[in-house]
C-alpha positions in Angstrom: -99.7 -46.0 20.6 -98.7 -47.4 23.9 -100.8 -46.9 27.0 -100.0 -43.9 29.1 -97.5 -44.5 31.8 -97.9 -42.9 35.2 -94.7 -41.2 36.3 -94.5 -40.2 39.9 -93.1 -36.7 40.5 -91.3 -35.6 43.7 -92.5 -32.6 45.6 -89.2 -30.7 45.5 -86.6 -29.7 43.0 -83.0 -30.7 43.6 -81.3 -28.9 46.6 -84.2 -26.7 47.4 -83.6 -27.5 51.1 -80.5 -25.4 51.0 -80.9 -21.8 52.2 -78.3 -20.3 49.9 -79.6 -18.3 46.9 -78.0 -17.3 43.7 -77.4 -13.6 42.8 -77.6 -12.0 39.4 -74.3 -11.3 37.7 -73.5 -8.9 34.9 -71.5 -10.1 31.9 -69.7 -7.4 30.0 -70.3 -7.0 26.2 -68.2 -4.4 24.3 -71.3 -3.3 22.4 -73.3 -2.6 25.5 -72.8 0.5 27.7 -75.1 -0.1 30.7 -75.2 2.1 33.8 -73.7 -0.1 36.4 -75.6 1.7 39.1 -78.8 0.4 37.5 -77.7 -3.2 37.9 -79.2 -4.4 41.1 -78.6 -7.7 42.9 -81.6 -9.9 43.5 -82.1 -13.4 44.5 -84.7 -15.8 43.3 -85.7 -19.1 44.9 -88.3 -21.3 43.3 -90.7 -23.4 45.2 -91.9 -26.1 42.8 -95.5 -27.1 43.0 -96.3 -30.7 43.9 -98.0 -33.0 41.5 -98.7 -36.5 42.6 -98.4 -38.0 39.1 -98.4 -37.1 35.5 -99.3 -39.0 32.4 -96.7 -39.3 29.7 -96.7 -41.1 26.4 -94.3 -44.0 26.1 -92.8 -43.9 23.6 -92.9 -40.1 23.7 -93.8 -39.4 20.1 -96.8 -40.7 18.2 -94.7 -41.4 15.1 -92.6 -44.5 15.2 -89.0 -44.7 13.9 -88.2 -46.2 10.5 -87.3 -49.8 11.1 -84.2 -49.3 8.9 -82.9 -46.4 11.1 -83.2 -48.1 14.5 -81.8 -45.3 16.7 -83.0 -43.1 19.5 -84.3 -40.0 17.7 -82.7 -36.5 18.2 -84.7 -34.1 20.3 -84.6 -30.6 18.8 -82.1 -27.8 18.3 -82.5 -24.1 19.4 -80.7 -20.9 18.5 -80.9 -17.4 19.8 -79.2 -14.3 18.3 -79.0 -10.8 20.0 -77.8 -7.6 18.4 -76.6 -8.8 15.0 -77.6 -6.8 11.9 -77.9 -10.1 10.0 -79.7 -12.0 12.8 -82.0 -14.0 10.5 -79.2 -15.2 8.3 -76.9 -16.0 11.3 -79.8 -17.9 12.8 -80.4 -19.8 9.5 -76.8 -20.9 9.4 -76.7 -22.0 13.0 -79.9 -24.0 12.5 -78.2 -25.7 9.5 -75.4 -26.7 11.8 -78.0 -28.2 14.1 -79.9 -30.0 11.4 -78.9 -33.4 12.8 -81.0 -32.7 15.9 -84.3 -32.4 13.9 -85.4 -32.8 10.4 -89.2 -32.5 10.5 -89.5 -28.7 10.5 -87.7 -25.5 11.1 -88.6 -21.9 12.0 -87.1 -18.5 12.7 -88.7 -15.5 14.5 -87.1 -12.0 14.5 -87.9 -8.8 16.4 -87.9 -5.8 14.1 -86.6 -2.4 15.3 -90.2 -1.2 15.8 -91.0 -4.2 18.1 -92.9 -6.5 15.7 -92.2 -10.2 15.9 -92.0 -11.8 12.4 -92.2 -15.5 11.9 -91.4 -18.0 9.1 -91.9 -21.7 9.8 -92.2 -24.8 7.6 -92.0 -28.5 7.3 -88.7 -30.1 6.1 -85.0 -29.3 6.3 -83.7 -25.8 7.0 -82.6 -25.5 3.3 -86.1 -26.4 2.2 -88.0 -24.1 4.5 -85.9 -20.9 3.9 -84.8 -19.1 0.8 -83.4 -15.6 0.1 -86.8 -13.9 0.0 -88.0 -15.5 3.2 -84.9 -14.4 5.0 -85.3 -10.9 3.6 -88.7 -10.8 5.3 -87.2 -11.6 8.7 -85.8 -8.1 9.5 -84.4 -7.1 12.9 -81.2 -7.6 14.9 -82.6 -10.2 17.3 -83.8 -13.7 16.4 -84.6 -17.2 17.7 -84.8 -20.4 15.7 -85.7 -24.1 16.0 -85.2 -27.4 14.2 -87.8 -29.9 15.2 -88.1 -33.6 15.9 -91.3 -34.3 17.6 -91.0 -35.7 21.1 -94.4 -34.6 22.2 -97.0 -33.7 19.6 -97.6 -34.9 16.1 -95.5 -34.0 13.1 -97.4 -31.2 11.4 -96.9 -27.6 10.5 -98.9 -26.2 13.5 -96.4 -27.8 15.8 -93.3 -26.3 14.2 -91.6 -23.8 16.5 -90.8 -21.1 17.4 -94.3 -20.4 18.7 -95.4 -16.7 18.9 -98.2 -15.5 21.2 -99.6 -12.2 22.5 -100.4 -11.5 26.2 -101.5 -8.3 27.9 -98.1 -6.7 28.1 -96.7 -7.6 24.6 -95.7 -10.5 22.4 -93.3 -13.4 23.0 -91.8 -16.2 20.9 -90.4 -19.4 22.3 -88.3 -22.4 21.1 -87.8 -25.5 23.2 -85.5 -28.5 23.3 -86.6 -31.2 25.7 -89.8 -32.7 27.0 -92.1 -31.7 29.8 -93.3 -34.7 31.7 -96.1 -32.9 33.4 -97.4 -31.3 30.2 -100.6 -33.2 30.1 -101.4 -32.3 33.7 -100.7 -28.6 33.1 -102.7 -28.6 29.9 -105.7 -30.3 31.5 -105.7 -27.6 34.2 -105.6 -24.8 31.6 -108.4 -26.4 29.5 -110.5 -26.9 32.6 -110.3 -23.1 33.1 -111.2 -22.3 29.5 -107.9 -22.0 27.8 -107.7 -23.0 24.1 -104.6 -24.7 22.7 -103.6 -24.3 19.1 -101.1 -27.1 18.9 -100.4 -30.5 20.4 -96.9 -29.6 21.5 -95.9 -29.5 25.1 -94.1 -26.2 24.5 -97.3 -24.3 24.1 -98.1 -24.8 27.8 -95.0 -22.6 28.6 -96.7 -19.6 26.8 -99.9 -20.2 28.7 -98.0 -20.1 32.0 -96.3 -16.9 31.0 -99.6 -15.3 30.0 -101.5 -16.1 33.3 -98.7 -14.9 35.6 -99.7 -11.9 37.8 -96.2 -10.4 37.5 -95.6 -7.6 35.0 -91.8 -8.0 34.4 -91.2 -10.6 31.7 -88.2 -12.1 33.5 -90.4 -12.8 36.6 -93.1 -14.3 34.3 -90.6 -16.7 32.9 -89.4 -17.6 36.4 -93.0 -18.1 37.5 -93.5 -20.4 34.5 -90.4 -22.4 35.3 -91.7 -23.1 38.8 -94.3 -25.3 37.4 -92.3 -27.2 34.7 -91.1 -30.7 35.3 -88.7 -32.5 33.0 -86.2 -31.3 30.4 -86.2 -27.8 28.9 -83.6 -25.7 27.2 -85.6 -22.7 26.2 -85.0 -19.5 24.3 -87.5 -16.6 24.4 -87.7 -13.5 22.2 -89.7 -10.4 23.1 -89.7 -7.0 21.4 -86.4 -6.0 23.0 -85.1 -9.0 25.0 -83.6 -12.4 24.5 -83.9 -15.0 27.3 -82.2 -18.4 27.6 -83.0 -20.9 30.3 -82.0 -24.4 31.2 -83.8 -26.8 33.6 -82.2 -27.4 37.0 -81.0 -30.9 35.9 -79.4 -29.6 32.7 -80.7 -32.5 30.7 -80.3 -30.8 27.3 -77.3 -28.7 26.3 -77.3 -25.0 25.7 -74.2 -22.8 25.1 -73.5 -19.1 24.8 -71.0 -17.5 22.4 -70.1 -14.1 21.1 -69.4 -12.9 17.5 -66.6 -10.4 16.7 -69.3 -7.7 16.3 -70.4 -8.3 19.9 -73.6 -10.2 19.0 -74.6 -12.8 21.5 -75.4 -16.3 20.2 -77.1 -19.2 22.1 -77.2 -22.6 20.5 -77.8 -26.3 21.5 -74.2 -27.2 20.4 -70.9 -25.5 19.9 -70.8 -26.7 16.3 -73.4 -24.0 15.5 -71.2 -21.3 17.1 -68.3 -22.5 14.9 -70.2 -22.1 11.7 -71.3 -18.5 12.5 -67.8 -17.6 13.8 -69.0 -17.0 17.3 -66.4 -17.6 20.1 -67.6 -20.1 22.7 -67.8 -18.5 26.1 -69.7 -20.9 28.4 -72.6 -23.1 29.0 -75.9 -21.9 30.2 -75.6 -23.7 33.5 -78.3 -26.1 34.8 -81.0 -24.1 36.5 -79.7 -20.8 35.1 -81.7 -18.1 33.3 -79.8 -15.5 31.2 -81.5 -12.4 30.0 -80.0 -10.2 27.2 -81.1 -6.7 26.5 -79.6 -3.2 25.9 -78.0 -3.3 29.4 -76.0 -6.5 28.7 -76.4 -10.0 30.0 -77.7 -10.8 33.4 -77.8 -14.2 35.1 -80.3 -15.6 37.6 -80.3 -19.0 39.2 -83.6 -20.8 39.3 -82.5 -23.0 42.2 -79.7 -22.4 44.7 -77.8 -25.6 44.3 -78.6 -27.5 41.0 -77.7 -31.1 40.8 -76.9 -31.7 37.1 -78.1 -34.9 35.4 -77.1 -34.2 31.8 -78.0 -36.7 29.1 -75.0 -38.9 28.5 -76.5 -39.9 25.1 -75.5 -36.5 23.8 -71.9 -37.8 23.9 -72.8 -41.3 22.6 -75.0 -40.3 19.6 -76.9 -37.1 19.4 -74.2 -34.4 19.2 -71.8 -33.9 16.4 -68.2 -35.0 17.1 -66.8 -31.5 16.6 -69.0 -30.1 19.4 -68.1 -29.5 23.0 -71.1 -30.6 25.1 -71.4 -30.3 28.9 -67.8 -29.1 28.9 -66.4 -32.2 27.2 -65.3 -32.9 23.6 -67.7 -35.3 22.0 -65.0 -36.6 19.7 -62.7 -37.5 22.7 -65.6 -39.2 24.5 -66.4 -41.4 21.6 -62.8 -42.2 20.9 -62.3 -43.3 24.5 -65.5 -45.4 24.3 -63.9 -47.3 21.5 -60.6 -47.7 23.4 -62.4 -49.1 26.4 -64.2 -51.7 24.2 -60.9 -52.8 22.7 -59.4 -53.2 26.1 -62.4 -54.9 27.8 -63.8 -56.9 24.9 -60.9 -57.8 22.5 -61.3 -60.3 19.7 -58.9 -61.6 17.0 -59.8 -59.6 13.8 -58.3 -58.3 10.6 -60.1 -55.0 10.2 -62.3 -52.6 12.2 -65.2 -50.8 10.5 -68.0 -48.5 11.7 -71.7 -48.2 11.2 -71.6 -44.6 9.8 -71.8 -41.9 10.8 -72.2 -42.1 14.5 -70.0 -45.2 15.1 -66.9 -43.8 13.2 -65.0 -42.1 16.1 -65.5 -45.0 18.5 -64.3 -47.4 15.7 -61.2 -45.3 15.3 -60.5 -45.5 19.0 -61.1 -49.3 19.0 -58.8 -49.8 16.0 -56.0 -47.7 17.4 -56.1 -49.5 20.8 -56.3 -52.9 19.2 -53.5 -52.2 16.7 -55.8 -53.2 13.8 -56.5 -51.2 10.6 -59.6 -49.1 10.5 -61.2 -49.1 7.1 -64.4 -47.8 5.5 -66.3 -51.1 5.2 -69.8 -49.5 5.0 -70.6 -46.4 2.9 -73.6 -44.4 3.9 -75.8 -42.7 1.3 -76.6 -39.1 2.3 -79.2 -38.7 -0.5 -82.0 -41.1 0.6 -85.2 -39.0 0.9 -87.9 -39.4 3.5 -89.8 -41.8 1.2 -88.7 -44.3 -1.4 -90.4 -46.6 -3.8 -89.6 -50.3 -3.5 -89.7 -52.4 -6.6 -92.6 -54.8 -6.9 -90.3 -57.8 -6.6 -89.2 -57.4 -3.0 -85.6 -56.9 -2.2 -84.5 -58.3 1.2 -83.3 -55.6 3.6 -84.1 -53.0 1.0 -84.2 -50.0 3.4 -80.8 -50.8 4.9 -79.3 -51.4 1.4 -80.5 -47.9 0.3 -78.7 -46.3 3.2 -75.6 -48.5 3.7 -73.4 -50.2 1.0 -70.7 -52.7 2.0 -67.3 -52.5 0.4 -66.4 -56.1 -0.6 -62.7 -55.3 -1.1 -62.5 -54.4 2.6 -64.7 -57.3 3.9 -64.1 -60.4 1.8 -62.5 -63.2 3.7 -61.9 -60.9 6.7 -62.6 -61.2 10.4 -64.5 -57.9 10.9 -65.2 -55.9 14.0 -68.0 -53.5 13.4 -68.6 -50.7 15.9 -71.9 -49.0 16.4 -73.1 -46.5 18.9 -76.1 -48.3 20.3 -78.7 -51.1 19.7 -82.3 -50.2 20.3 -84.7 -52.8 18.8 -81.9 -54.8 17.1 -83.7 -54.9 13.7 -81.1 -52.8 11.9 -78.2 -54.6 13.5 -79.3 -58.0 12.2 -79.7 -56.6 8.7 -76.2 -55.0 8.9 -74.6 -58.3 10.0 -76.4 -60.1 7.1 -75.2 -57.4 4.7 -71.6 -57.8 5.8 -71.6 -61.6 5.5 -73.2 -61.5 2.1 -70.3 -59.2 1.1 -67.9 -62.0 2.1 -67.0 -61.2 5.7 -65.6 -64.4 7.3 -66.6 -63.3 10.8 -68.6 -60.4 12.1 -68.0 -59.2 15.7 -70.2 -56.3 16.9 -69.0 -53.9 19.5 -71.4 -51.3 20.9 -70.1 -48.0 22.3 -72.8 -47.7 24.9 -74.4 -49.9 27.6 -77.5 -51.9 26.8 -80.6 -49.6 26.6 -83.2 -51.1 28.9 -85.6 -48.1 29.7 -87.4 -45.4 27.8 -86.5 -41.7 28.0 -88.9 -39.0 29.2 -86.6 -36.1 28.8 -86.6 -35.2 25.2 -85.4 -38.3 23.4 -87.8 -40.4 21.4 -87.2 -44.0 22.5 -89.5 -47.1 22.1 -91.5 -48.5 25.0 -89.5 -50.9 27.3 -91.2 -53.9 25.7 -89.7 -52.9 22.3 -86.1 -52.5 23.7 -84.2 -55.6 22.8 -81.8 -55.3 25.8 -84.8 -55.2 28.1 -86.1 -58.5 26.8 -82.9 -60.5 26.0 -79.5 -61.3 27.4 -76.4 -60.3 25.5 -76.1 -63.9 24.2 -79.7 -63.9 23.1 -79.2 -60.6 21.3 -76.1 -62.0 19.6 -78.1 -65.0 18.4 -80.9 -62.7 17.2 -78.5 -60.4 15.3 -76.5 -63.3 13.9 -73.0 -62.0 14.7 -70.1 -64.1 15.9 -69.6 -62.1 19.1 -71.3 -59.1 20.7 -70.1 -56.8 23.5 -71.5 -53.6 25.0 -69.6 -50.8 26.8 -70.1 -51.5 30.5 -72.0 -48.8 32.4 -69.3 -48.8 35.2 -66.6 -48.3 32.5 -68.6 -45.4 31.1 -68.9 -43.8 34.5 -65.2 -44.4 35.1 -64.3 -42.7 31.9 -66.3 -39.6 32.8 -64.4 -39.6 36.1 -65.3 -36.7 38.4 -68.1 -35.6 36.1 -69.8 -39.0 36.3 -72.4 -38.0 38.9 -73.5 -35.1 36.7 -74.9 -37.3 34.0 -78.2 -39.1 33.5 -78.0 -42.9 32.8 -81.7 -43.7 33.1 -82.0 -45.4 29.7 -79.3 -47.8 30.9 -80.4 -48.3 34.5 -84.1 -47.4 34.7 -83.2 -45.0 37.6 -84.7 -41.6 36.6 -83.3 -38.4 38.2 -86.7 -36.8 38.8 -88.7 -39.9 39.3 -89.0 -41.6 42.7 -89.3 -45.3 41.7 
């Protein structure tokens, strides 16, 4: 494990110098019949505490990626369901739609009509953790769920969310997508005062913050907790009678809200989950916004008066499914345009365009269309490779890549091939893919990468290697080309990426490409 990296933290959150505050708003739900006279207007302004520095792991997780799957790892996925008679099953299906965001573990917590929180968690895929009988146990109309990839904390059952805890006014469950960069500092303060932690996850500190708040209303307790959090968090909370969704002031991680035909409210990390459970997309949970759902409807509170979004651009490059709308933009359209830009700025004479499946497919289609060259399926991905596999005693070169990717000789043989991938992290997989293509008869292999070079680690909920392990931080593009063994190599330029995002460009985080962190004063 790499040595801890000291990350300086600023003393203020974005735009806290402004004097304007944000009022609660009421969102109508046909199933709810609140007394409008009871809906009061309040304003909340957070004063973030100052921490001189925090210690964060780099890379974030203690488990290192498979060398044959050299990608940034997904963060996590969260789901919230309110007022649906089949809440646990709807939550289960939504988690299945978010499975790409985490495969280590999954969990669901429901609130029964008599106010009991019931929990089922387990290691593995959603389909492996839950069956009919377990879903039958999860009674109640309200639920939250989580699929996990560990960005802070080891991969073990005790770290699988949602977490459930009791405090003096009741019980609460929480599920978290993101990474809290001041987690170790906060945990050390609690432990110094005698608190006991049951997990190694950064999310548990949120429950401790809620428990020690001197405020009685749960909403205020959550707001008080958010005052002290630094980093990325899209959170869903469940109490005996309420569902709360909150997103950090930078909006690093996505969180959307939808509504089913029966009036049930659904929160999810991506719109693809809404589609599967037949919920109509209504809007994003805005950066710095807290939404509370109860019998009186949906109320909104802003954590800061003027949030300055810095949403993770890698959601559009790799993490999210192409059929999702993330940060208000179609992921499919973003990736298609990335490919078109590559074809315009980095053309090469070729006979066929292929993709590294699955995440490179849409960009490859865009490249092929712009270049006027056929797109074909030159690599076939196996979707049935388990977490472990047994290699024969006589070693097979590039065994792991060959298990996952199979070249199509009929497409490749004698051809000048452009292969489009979403990113290069260490470069280990890319070199094996190039060798695989040439062994299948490709005359030339030209790599086109639908993102800029990754030169810096992420501290906001993405598991990336240390800077020393990032090949683009150590080598020039030509040196990487030689290392990989391809005939030419080109990356999407960061200026072109920003130009494509147009007016939304300032609202994205590019730290992994630039080393300039939104919350870190370098």
